[in-house]
ROROPA-922765 format. One record per atom (N, C-alpha, C): x, y, z. Coordinates in steps of 0.02 Angstrom, whole numbers, plus 50000, padded with zeros to 5 digits. Example, Ala and Ser with C-alpha at 12.3 -4.5 7.8 and 13.67 -1.06 7.14 Angstrom:
! residues 2
506604971650390
506154977550390
506604983550390
506424988850354
506844994750357
506455000250394
***
This chain:
! residues 85
505595015349939
505145016149884
504745022549893
505025027249929
504685033649940
504945038549889
504535040149842
504745045049792
504155048149758
504285053549723
503755057149688
503585054049620
504045050049593
503945047149527
503545040649534
502895041149525
502435035449534
502605029749486
502805031349425
502985026049377
503575022049403
504065025449430
504675021949455
504505017749516
504135020449564
503985016549624
503525010649607
503065011549560
502635006049539
503045000649504
503505002649461
503934997749427
504354993849477
504614997249528
505004993649580
504564988649617
503954990749634
503504986249671
503324980149627
503204981349563
503044975749518
503634970949512
504234973549509
504834969349505
504914965349570
504844968749627
504904965349691
504394959749699
503784960949674
503244955949681
503424949349649
503814949549596
503974943449558
504614939949581
504964942649630
505584939549652
505444933549697
505824928249687
505764922149727
506234922849787
505974921649847
506364922149908
506814916049916
507284916449963
507754910949975
507404904349990
506814904650021
506454898450038
506004895949982
506034899249923
505644897049866
504954900149860
504754904049909
504104907449908
504174914449880
503594917549870
503564924549850
503404928749912
503614934949912
503454939449967
502704940749969
502444941550028
501734943250036
501614950650023
502134954650030
502074961850020
502724965350037
502674971950046
503274975750063
503114980550120
503634982750154
503584987650208
504094993050194
503884999350200
504345004850185
504185010750230
504665015150239
504555021250277
504115025950237
503675029550270
503255034350237
503675040250213
503545042450152
503915048250126
503705054550161
503155054250199
502925060150235
503165060150307
503585055250324
503915055150389
503525051550443
503925048850490
503645046150550
503375039050549
503075037050496
502735030650497
503005025450449
502715019650454
502875014050410
502265012550368
502365011350305
501825009550259
501895002150240
501334998850234
501324991850215
500914991050151
501144986750107
500754985050047
500774977450040
500194974450030
500144967250023
499874965549954
500154960549923
499924958349858
499374953149867
498834953949833
498294949049833
498414944249774
498874939749784
499124935449730
498584930949700
498184927749741
497664923349714
497184927249670
496984933049695
496524937249656
496864939749592
497494941949597
497854944449539
497924939049485
498044932949507
498134927249460
497484923749442
496924926649463
496254924149448
496154916949474
496424915749534
496364909149565
495844908949621
495514914549632
495014914849685
495204920149736
494804920649789
494934925849839
495544924249882
495874929549904
496424928849951
496144928250021
496504924550065
496264923650134
496394929950176
496024935250162
496104941650197
495454943250233
495514945550295
494934947350334
495024954450361
494464958050364
494464964550397
494454963350472
494944965950507
494984965050580
494574970350616
494644976550595
494264982050626
494104987150572
493604991050585
493424996450540
493345002850581
493535008350552
493455014850584
493175019650532
492635022950549
492355027850504
492795034050504
492915036750445
493315042850438
492835048550422
492845053650465
492405059350457
492765064950419
492385069150387
492675074650347
493105079350387
492985079950452
493375084550492
493975081050527
494115074850507
494675071150536
495325074750519
495745076250569
496355079950556
496845076150511
496865069450516
497315065650473
497085065850400
496435065350390
496155065950323
496315072750294
496205078050333
496345084850310
497085085550291
497525082550331
498245082950318
498415079750250
498165073650239
498305070150177
498005073750117
497385076150124
497085079950070
497495086050053
497755089350105
498175095250094
498825093650058
499115087850073
499735085850039
499635085249963
499045082949944
498905081849873
498475087349842
498335092649880
497945098049854
497225096049837
496935091649877
496265089149866
495775091749918
495135091049905
494645092549956
494135086849960
493755086750013
493275081450025
492575084550023
492175082449975
491505085349968
490975080449988
***
């Protein structure tokens, strides 16, 4: 699902979200290779929230502050031609 066409990748993710698995459940999310190389990206669907059934059982495990001079932040901003003010 790594592509430049956001409409296409979003449509694929929406279609995947609605597929019923062999065990009768729905997938919790998807895992894909990063289009920028090296890593794996994860996306999780918040089904209860999406279906207006209440909060999903999700907890923040850790938090890390991201500073403006963070090299990873600068890299991503550069990929998209953005800046951080």
